[in-house]
N, C-alpha and C positions, 0 to 999 in steps of 0.2 A: 571239753576238748581243748587242745592247744590252738591258739590263734594270735595273729598280730592284731592289736586292739588300738583303735583311735578313740580315746576318751575325751579329747578336746581337739578342735580344729587347729591345724598348724602344719609345720614342715615335717618331713619324714623322721627327724630326730625325736619328735614328740611321741612317736608310736612305741608301743610296748608289747613284749611277748608275754602272754598270760593265758588264763583259762576263761572260757565262755561256756555257758550251758549248751549242751548238744541241741541243735535245731531239730524240730519235728515237722515233717511234711504235712501240710494241710491239704484240702481238696485241690486236685489237679496240680500237685507238686510231687517232686521226687527228691529223695535225700541221696546225696553223692558223697562217697569217700574220696576226697580230693587227692589225686596223685601229683598233679602239677597245675600251676596257675601262671598264666602269662602276665608280664609286666607291661602296662600300657599308660600312656600319658593321662587319660582320664583318671586313673588311680591316684596320680600325683595331685590332680586338681580337686578330687572329691574329698581328700583329707584336709584340704585348705578351705573347704566350703566355697569353691569357685566353679563347681560343675553344675550342669543343668538339673541333675538329680541330687537330692540332699537327704541322705539317710539320717535317722535319729541316732544320736550318741547313746551308748558306745556302739561301734560297729567295726567290722574288719574290712579293709579294702580288698581289691582283687576281683575283677569282673569276668575273667575268661578262664575256665577250668576244664580239666579232663580228669576222669576217674571212673569209679564203678558205682552202679546203683546199689544202695544197701537197704532202701525202704521206699515204698511207693504210697502216695496218698490216695484218698478216695477218688474214684473216677479215672484213675490212670490205668490204661490197658495196653498202651503201645510200648512200654518199657517194662523189663523184668529185673528182679534182684539178681545181681551178678553181671549185668550187661555193662560193657564199656561205653562211655558216652563222653561228649564234650558239650559244654553249656555256657551260655552268657547269663551270668547271675547279677551283673551290675555292681555288686559288692558282696563281700563275704567269702571270697575265694582264698585269701591268705589264712587258711584255717584247715583243720583236719576234715571237717564236714561242712556241707552247705546244702540248703534246701532251695530248689529252683523251680519256677513255673515250668510246666511240661512243654509249653509252646516255645521255650527258649533252650530246649535240650535237643541234641542231635546224636544219632547213633554214630559211634566212632568208626570211620572207614577202616577196613582191614589193612594191616601193614603199617599203620601210623603209630609211632610211640606217643605216650602221654605228653612228652615234652613238645613234640611237633604239633600235636593236636591242640594243645593249650596255647599255642602262640600263632595260630593261623587265622582264626575267624575275624578278629578285630582288624588286623592290618590288611590282609588280603581282601576281606569282605568290604572294608571301607574303600580301598583303592579300586577294586573292580567295579563297585557301584558307581564311584565317581567317574571313572574312565568310560565305562560302558553305558550306564543308564543316564548320566547327567551330561557328559561331554560328547557322547557318541563318537569316541575316537575311532578313526578310520585308518586302515593300512596305508602307509606312505606319508601320513601326517607327521608333524614334528611335535614332540611332547617335551616340555621343560618341567623338571621335578625339582622343587626347592626342598631343602632339608633331606636330600636324597639318600643319606645313609642311616636315617632313623627308621623306625619300624614301618610306618605307613609309606614313607618315602621310598625305601628300598623295595617294598612290595610294588609300588607304582612303577619303579624302574623296570622291574622284572616283568610285570604284566604288560606294560607298554611295549616291551620288546616282543613278547609272545603274541600280542595283538597286531604286530606288524608296523609299529610306529618307529620313527627315528627318535631316539631318546637322548636328551641333553640333561645330565645330572649336575645339580649345583649343590655344593656343600662347603664346609668351612676349613677343610684340611685335605692334603694330598692323600693321607691314609684313608679317609672316608671315600674319596673319589676313586681310589684304586679298587675298593670293594664294589663301587657302583659299576665300574667297567666289567668286573667279573659277572655282574648280574645283567649285563646287556646294554649299558649306556655306550653310545658311540662317540659322544663328545662330553666334556666336563667343563665346569666353571668353578673355580675356587673363589667364592665371593668375599673371602677375607683378604685376598691379595689382588683380585681383578674387579673391574667395574662391571656389574651385572648387565646393565642396559647395553653397554658398548659391546660386550662379548656376545650377547644374544644376537645383535645385528650382524656381527662378524661371522658367527656360525651359521646364520641363515641367509647370508647374502643380502641383508637389508629387508627381507620379507617379514621377518618375525616368526614367532612360534604359533602353531595352531591351537595348542592346549597347554595351559599352565596348571600344575598341581601344587597347591600351596598349603602345607601344614605348619608354616613358620610364622607368617604375619610380620609385624614390625615394619622396619624401613624397606625390607626386600619387596614388599607387595607392590608399591608404586613403581619401583624400578623395573620389576618384572612386567607389570601391566603396560608400561611404556614400550616394552619389546614384543607385545603381542601382535599377531597378524590380523589383517582385516577379517572380520567375522570369526575371530578367535573365541575360545571359551576359557574363562578363568575360574578354576575350582577353589573355593574357600573351604579348607579342610580343618584348620585349627590354628592355634596361636602359640606354638612352642616357644617363640621369642618372648612371650609374656606381654606383648603389646598388641592391642587390637588396632589395626591401621585405619586411618581416615582417608578414603579414596576420593581424589578430585573427580567429580562426576562428569566433567567434560571429556575425560579420557575414554570411557565407554562410548560416548557419542562419536568422538573423532575416529575411534577404531572400529566402530560398528560391531563391538564385541559383546558377549554376554558374561555376566558375573554370576556364578551359581554356588549355592551352598551345598555341602556334602555332609549330611547328618545320617550316617548309616544306621545308627541305633534306632532312630525313628522310622527310617525306611523299612528296616527288618521287621518292625511291628505292624506298620500300616500297610505295607505291601509284602506280606509274608510269603505269598506264593512266588513272586518274582525273586525274593531273597533266597528261598530254598533252591530255585533253579540256578541262581548264581553260585550258591555254595556247591551244588552238584557239579557245575563246570569247574570250579576250583579244585574239588576233590579229584576230578578226572585228570586235570593237568598235573596234580601232585603225583598221582599214580603213574602218569606217563613220564615223570621226571622233568617236566617243563618248568615247574616252579618248585622252589625248596626254601623253606624258612632258614634265615641265617640267625642262629642263636649265639649271641656274643658271650654269654656267661650263664651258668646255672647257679642259683642261690639256694641256701637252706631257708627254712621258715624264719629262723631268727635273723637271717641276713636280708629279709625282704625290705626293711627300711633303707638299707644300703643300695638295693636295686632301684628304689624310687628316687634316691638322691642322685644316683648315676644318670638317671633319666632326666632329671631337672638340670643337671650340670652339662647335659648334652654330650656325655662321654660314652653312651651306649650305642654300639653299631648294630643295626638290625634290632633284634628282640632279646630281652632277658626273660628268664623263666625261674619261678620259685618251685622247687621240688619238695613235696611234703613227705 
């Protein structure tokens, strides 16, 4: 089969388009003919050997796919050949076929295109878990989203609005912030031209924000934390900036706030029942038109390295998708 291959750890330019043996589903796995694969920040980390999970070389990146079942392994009864599904494979998705553990596969909801299905689970799943299960975001509270025009950031903006919060979107350009307003942000901060801490205080009348959603890290983390409200909740989602911040621990003490990690991949494994319920709610909102993935660009399989580079360069608004 054709696949994007990582033969050695490095940047997207080191990836190659080539042939890999067709995977075979083992016990409790299904084989999927991939129609589309979402482009996510963990994909860009895993090829550099910077992610929590480390596949053996060679491998194909791409962890979020949609397609059709073409073979089932021993013990699989809940899916049939020909059924449309979406799946979290971890890696292997930038290829024509991928074998996935059955507990990481979901029946594709009617009415969803493969492109939308393959770009929804990671971003909306992560953001909904963070806002609902970690921060317990309440209607009327104020939510600040950093990196608000990226995949998880834009999902957090949209979900925060649906959940009844006042959303402040922070990003690095006016173009990105315009998209955030379309998704429900009531206020915006351009942190390339404005002081983040000062603007937070101005927009909240000095109170600070109740919840901060941070997939960026770097210097923005401390500045945002200084603008959190009493008993606020700070969500650590990722480090798209490339730098893991060191937080002065007197700040949580003075603010009476909580700093929480948001690792949706682990949550979806260890608390699978709650994760399925969350996905059910997201699907319902998609059907009702309350949330809709913003796909910035579709890429061919050979263009998948370009998609990952656009992600690293922070030029991708919303999500990208590789169409097989």
